[in-house]
LUMNUBA-477229 format. One record per residue (C-alpha): x, y, z; chain. Coordinates in steps of 0.1 Angstrom, whole numbers, padded with zeros to 4 digits. Layout:
% LUMNUBA-477229
[[X,Y,Z],A]
...
This chain:
% LUMNUBA-477229
[[0026,0059,-0083],A]
[[0017,0023,-0078],A]
[[0044,0014,-0057],A]
[[0047,0043,-0081],A]
[[0063,0059,-0111],A]
[[0087,0077,-0088],A]
[[0094,0050,-0062],A]
[[0129,0051,-0050],A]
[[0153,0022,-0045],A]
[[0181,0027,-0020],A]
[[0207,0031,-0048],A]
[[0187,0050,-0075],A]
[[0183,0085,-0062],A]
[[0217,0100,-0073],A]
[[0214,0082,-0107],A]
[[0179,0095,-0111],A]
[[0189,0131,-0104],A]
[[0212,0129,-0135],A]
[[0185,0113,-0155],A]
[[0161,0141,-0145],A]
[[0185,0167,-0158],A]
[[0187,0150,-0191],A]
[[0149,0148,-0193],A]
[[0144,0184,-0185],A]
[[0171,0196,-0209],A]
[[0164,0173,-0238],A]
[[0128,0162,-0233],A]
[[0141,0127,-0235],A]
[[0125,0097,-0218],A]
[[0114,0106,-0182],A]
[[0134,0091,-0154],A]
[[0103,0081,-0135],A]
[[0109,0106,-0106],A]
[[0081,0129,-0116],A]
[[0077,0147,-0083],A]
[[0114,0156,-0083],A]
[[0113,0171,-0117],A]
[[0088,0196,-0105],A]
[[0109,0207,-0075],A]
[[0129,0239,-0073],A]
[[0167,0235,-0073],A]
[[0168,0248,-0037],A]
[[0146,0240,-0008],A]
[[0118,0265,-0003],A]
[[0123,0286,0028],A]
[[0093,0289,0052],A]
[[0075,0321,0039],A]
[[0067,0332,0075],A]
[[0089,0349,0101],A]
[[0079,0323,0125],A]
[[0067,0288,0115],A]
[[0031,0280,0121],A]
[[0037,0244,0129],A]
[[0066,0220,0135],A]
[[0066,0187,0116],A]
[[0088,0156,0111],A]
[[0092,0128,0085],A]
[[0092,0091,0092],A]
[[0102,0068,0063],A]
[[0111,0081,0028],A]
[[0109,0051,0005],A]
[[0090,0071,-0022],A]
[[0100,0103,-0040],A]
[[0066,0119,-0032],A]
[[0080,0129,0002],A]
[[0099,0158,-0013],A]
[[0067,0174,-0028],A]
[[0050,0168,0005],A]
[[0077,0185,0025],A]
[[0077,0214,0001],A]
[[0039,0218,0003],A]
[[0038,0219,0041],A]
[[0068,0242,0041],A]
[[0050,0266,0017],A]
[[0021,0265,0041],A]
[[0041,0277,0070],A]
[[0055,0244,0084],A]
[[0090,0239,0097],A]
[[0107,0205,0091],A]
[[0123,0196,0124],A]
[[0135,0160,0122],A]
[[0133,0128,0102],A]
[[0138,0091,0105],A]
[[0145,0064,0079],A]
[[0164,0031,0079],A]
[[0180,0032,0045],A]
[[0215,0050,0046],A]
[[0215,0063,0011],A]
[[0179,0076,0013],A]
[[0189,0093,0046],A]
[[0219,0108,0030],A]
[[0200,0122,0000],A]
[[0173,0136,0023],A]
[[0199,0152,0046],A]
[[0216,0168,0017],A]
[[0183,0185,0006],A]
[[0173,0194,0042],A]
[[0205,0200,0061],A]
[[0187,0218,0090],A]
[[0165,0188,0098],A]
[[0178,0166,0126],A]
[[0183,0129,0119],A]
[[0164,0111,0147],A]
[[0177,0079,0161],A]
[[0143,0061,0159],A]
[[0106,0065,0151],A]
[[0099,0066,0188],A]
[[0121,0097,0193],A]
[[0099,0116,0169],A]
[[0066,0102,0183],A]
[[0077,0112,0218],A]
[[0086,0147,0209],A]
[[0057,0168,0222],A]
[[0068,0198,0200],A]
[[0060,0180,0168],A]
[[0024,0185,0156],A]
[[0025,0165,0123],A]
[[0043,0135,0108],A]
[[0047,0131,0071],A]
[[0055,0097,0055],A]
[[0062,0079,0022],A]
[[0072,0046,0035],A]
[[0066,0012,0018],A]
[[0028,0013,0012],A]
[[0017,-0016,0034],A]
[[0035,0000,0064],A]
[[0018,0034,0060],A]
[[-0015,0026,0076],A]
[[0000,0011,0108],A]
[[0024,0040,0111],A]
[[-0005,0064,0109],A]
[[-0023,0046,0137],A]
[[0009,0050,0159],A]
[[0012,0087,0149],A]
[[-0024,0094,0159],A]
[[-0021,0076,0192],A]
[[0009,0097,0199],A]
[[-0013,0128,0196],A]
[[-0001,0140,0162],A]
[[-0017,0146,0128],A]
[[-0006,0125,0098],A]
[[0000,0133,0061],A]
[[0009,0102,0041],A]
[[0017,0095,0005],A]
[[-0009,0076,-0015],A]
[[-0018,0048,-0012],A]
[[-0023,0058,0024],A]
[[-0038,0024,0033],A]
[[-0035,-0010,0015],A]
[[-0062,-0032,0030],A]
[[-0098,-0029,0042],A]
[[-0087,-0042,0076],A]
[[-0061,-0014,0079],A]
[[-0089,0011,0069],A]
[[-0111,-0002,0097],A]
[[-0084,0003,0123],A]
[[-0075,0038,0109],A]
[[-0111,0049,0111],A]
[[-0115,0036,0146],A]
[[-0083,0053,0160],A]
[[-0090,0085,0141],A]
[[-0124,0088,0157],A]
[[-0109,0080,0191],A]
[[-0081,0105,0189],A]
[[-0097,0132,0167],A]
[[-0064,0135,0149],A]
[[-0061,0143,0111],A]
[[-0053,0113,0089],A]
[[-0047,0129,0055],A]
[[-0036,0113,0023],A]
[[-0016,0134,-0002],A]
[[-0036,0129,-0035],A]
[[-0010,0149,-0054],A]
[[-0025,0145,-0088],A]
[[-0052,0170,-0076],A]
[[-0034,0189,-0048],A]
[[-0001,0194,-0067],A]
[[-0013,0197,-0103],A]
[[-0021,0233,-0111],A]
[[-0045,0226,-0139],A]
[[-0066,0203,-0117],A]
[[-0068,0230,-0090],A]
[[-0079,0254,-0117],A]
[[-0105,0229,-0129],A]
[[-0119,0228,-0093],A]
[[-0124,0266,-0094],A]
[[-0141,0265,-0128],A]
[[-0165,0236,-0118],A]
[[-0174,0254,-0085],A]
[[-0181,0286,-0105],A]
[[-0206,0266,-0127],A]
[[-0185,0269,-0159],A]
[[-0198,0235,-0172],A]
[[-0230,0232,-0154],A]
[[-0237,0201,-0132],A]
[[-0209,0175,-0134],A]
[[-0222,0142,-0148],A]
[[-0191,0121,-0151],A]
[[-0153,0121,-0147],A]
[[-0129,0100,-0167],A]
[[-0094,0097,-0151],A]
[[-0065,0081,-0170],A]
[[-0033,0073,-0151],A]
[[-0007,0057,-0174],A]
[[0028,0052,-0160],A]
[[0063,0042,-0172],A]
[[0077,0011,-0156],A]
[[0114,0023,-0153],A]
[[0121,-0013,-0142],A]
[[0158,-0008,-0132],A]
[[0149,0018,-0106],A]
[[0124,-0004,-0088],A]
[[0129,-0021,-0054],A]
[[0116,-0057,-0049],A]
[[0084,-0045,-0031],A]
[[0073,-0026,-0062],A]
[[0065,-0060,-0078],A]
[[0048,-0075,-0048],A]
[[0010,-0068,-0047],A]
[[0009,-0075,-0010],A]
[[0034,-0047,-0003],A]
[[0020,-0020,-0027],A]
[[-0017,-0030,-0025],A]
[[-0024,-0037,-0062],A]
[[-0026,-0013,-0092],A]
[[-0060,0001,-0084],A]
[[-0053,0006,-0047],A]
[[-0021,0024,-0056],A]
[[-0022,0044,-0088],A]
[[-0060,0048,-0090],A]
[[-0063,0063,-0056],A]
[[-0058,0097,-0072],A]
[[-0086,0091,-0097],A]
[[-0111,0081,-0069],A]
[[-0103,0113,-0051],A]
[[-0109,0134,-0082],A]
[[-0141,0115,-0090],A]
[[-0155,0123,-0055],A]
[[-0143,0159,-0056],A]
[[-0155,0169,-0090],A]
[[-0189,0151,-0089],A]
[[-0195,0161,-0053],A]
[[-0204,0125,-0044],A]
[[-0206,0117,-0008],A]
[[-0217,0081,-0014],A]
[[-0206,0058,-0042],A]
[[-0203,0022,-0053],A]
[[-0180,0002,-0076],A]
[[-0201,-0010,-0105],A]
[[-0173,-0031,-0120],A]
[[-0135,-0034,-0118],A]
[[-0108,-0055,-0134],A]
[[-0071,-0059,-0130],A]
[[-0044,-0081,-0146],A]
[[-0008,-0088,-0153],A]
[[-0011,-0087,-0191],A]
[[0025,-0085,-0202],A]
[[0049,-0090,-0173],A]
[[0049,-0127,-0165],A]
[[0084,-0124,-0150],A]
[[0068,-0106,-0121],A]
[[0040,-0129,-0111],A]
[[0029,-0107,-0081],A]
[[0026,-0076,-0102],A]
[[-0004,-0059,-0120],A]
[[0001,-0037,-0151],A]
[[-0035,-0028,-0159],A]
[[-0067,-0019,-0141],A]
[[-0099,-0001,-0147],A]
[[-0131,0008,-0128],A]
[[-0166,0020,-0133],A]
[[-0182,0040,-0105],A]
[[-0217,0053,-0096],A]
[[-0224,0078,-0069],A]
[[-0250,0103,-0056],A]
[[-0232,0131,-0076],A]
[[-0224,0114,-0109],A]
[[-0206,0085,-0125],A]
[[-0169,0078,-0131],A]
[[-0145,0057,-0152],A]
[[-0109,0051,-0142],A]
[[-0081,0034,-0162],A]
[[-0045,0029,-0149],A]
[[-0016,0011,-0165],A]
[[0022,0006,-0167],A]
[[0025,0009,-0204],A]
[[0039,0044,-0211],A]
[[0064,0039,-0239],A]
[[0100,0053,-0238],A]
[[0092,0077,-0267],A]
[[0070,0099,-0245],A]
[[0088,0128,-0229],A]
[[0070,0123,-0196],A]
[[0065,0095,-0171],A]
[[0028,0093,-0182],A]
[[0002,0111,-0203],A]
[[-0022,0117,-0173],A]
[[-0055,0131,-0183],A]
[[-0088,0140,-0167],A]
[[-0121,0147,-0185],A]
[[-0149,0163,-0165],A]
[[-0183,0161,-0183],A]
[[-0210,0186,-0173],A]
[[-0245,0195,-0185],A]
[[-0233,0227,-0201],A]
[[-0198,0218,-0212],A]
[[-0167,0199,-0204],A]
[[-0131,0203,-0192],A]
[[-0101,0182,-0204],A]
[[-0069,0184,-0184],A]
[[-0036,0172,-0198],A]
[[-0016,0170,-0166],A]
[[0020,0162,-0176],A]
[[0023,0166,-0214],A]
[[0001,0177,-0243],A]
[[0010,0155,-0273],A]
[[-0017,0171,-0295],A]
[[-0002,0206,-0295],A]
[[0031,0225,-0293],A]
[[0025,0234,-0257],A]
[[0054,0224,-0235],A]
[[0054,0208,-0201],A]
[[0022,0201,-0182],A]
[[-0008,0218,-0165],A]
[[-0028,0222,-0197],A]
[[-0066,0228,-0194],A]
[[-0092,0229,-0222],A]
[[-0126,0244,-0214],A]
[[-0156,0239,-0238],A]
[[-0188,0257,-0230],A]
[[-0220,0267,-0249],A]
[[-0202,0299,-0259],A]
[[-0166,0290,-0266],A]
[[-0137,0266,-0267],A]
[[-0108,0279,-0246],A]
[[-0072,0268,-0238],A]
[[-0059,0278,-0203],A]
[[-0022,0275,-0194],A]
[[-0023,0268,-0157],A]
[[0014,0268,-0149],A]
[[0011,0300,-0128],A]
[[-0019,0289,-0109],A]
[[-0014,0287,-0071],A]
[[-0013,0255,-0051],A]
[[-0033,0261,-0019],A]
[[-0031,0227,-0003],A]
[[-0001,0233,0019],A]
[[-0014,0264,0036],A]
[[-0049,0249,0039],A]
[[-0035,0217,0055],A]
[[-0013,0237,0080],A]
[[-0043,0259,0089],A]
[[-0064,0228,0094],A]
[[-0038,0214,0118],A]
[[-0039,0247,0138],A]
[[-0077,0253,0137],A]
[[-0090,0217,0137],A]
[[-0109,0224,0105],A]
[[-0113,0206,0072],A]
[[-0106,0231,0044],A]
[[-0079,0211,0026],A]
[[-0100,0179,0025],A]
[[-0126,0164,0048],A]
[[-0117,0133,0068],A]
[[-0147,0116,0053],A]
[[-0137,0123,0017],A]
[[-0101,0113,0023],A]
[[-0111,0078,0036],A]
[[-0140,0073,0013],A]
[[-0117,0077,-0018],A]
[[-0094,0051,-0003],A]
[[-0123,0027,0006],A]
[[-0136,0028,-0029],A]
[[-0101,0020,-0043],A]
[[-0097,-0009,-0018],A]
[[-0131,-0024,-0027],A]
[[-0125,-0020,-0064],A]
[[-0091,-0038,-0060],A]
[[-0104,-0066,-0037],A]
[[-0134,-0075,-0059],A]
[[-0118,-0069,-0093],A]
[[-0120,-0095,-0120],A]
[[-0086,-0109,-0129],A]
[[-0079,-0106,-0166],A]
[[-0044,-0120,-0165],A]
[[-0039,-0142,-0196],A]
[[-0041,-0179,-0189],A]
[[-0013,-0201,-0200],A]
């Protein structure tokens, strides 16, 4: 996820597909393409006789695009066309979605009045400006995180979003595409742990250095470790605490062990305080090769009457396989819940929001507040890079 754990180089996709198979079959070191490891072998067909909406893709520099396409397709969308500059990424995308037309330019898609939504997972610093162009073209936008990399971009996005009334949605997949996290939302809403006091979000990642493009190591391109990886944790903090206002109490970032990449950050953490509770976030690039996952992502939700712990991708403290593990502790019991069969409602909610101009998947205000907090935490973070 920062320029992320499943970022794609132009050459790496075929190699990573083989690595993925090894990982799934042998539980060996993860290849880094987490989102691909969760995909079905064949593209999901639209589960509707007639598609509800038509959508296109512009820029596919990140593996998250596949999960995004699948989510919107599950929700009733039809992928019509796509555009990207990189020949090998184009070839891989075309192979997976042979019915999608390869557009000759971004403009061709933006000028197509039949397209209602554009999806993108381009290089992070290009995502915000593309979103502005998409909204001005009269279309809604679903973008991979980080959806915006500077406060200046955020100001422009907010301005154009208000002018156009289009949807600017960021795919916070660690909540929307993680079944245990979706289940946790239902439990919290039902009052299972009382009032939420704090969230603790941990987002460790594996470097997988050989698969990374040059921009992955350039803070100006990916936005910094908090902007990038921790955007998920800010979203979850706001969602689970119900905070509509929040401030960054303290934040720090640093390049603690990768001096060969001077524009890179490998560690960051944040303390938050809001009108619904407090939060702590830690993200890093130190997942060891011995872990059978790209990262031991965890979320703890502390309430007045209990707590929930989610082990998103792996549960090293038990014999449980895979991810989507939830532990619920209340005044009456301690309970384990396997969430692998829980539904993922985001795709259908998003498609219906496009049709009905509603905010059931995520409010516009929440979406951009999560990003604003991440950008401020990044900009004002104390640098803890060791001095020579």
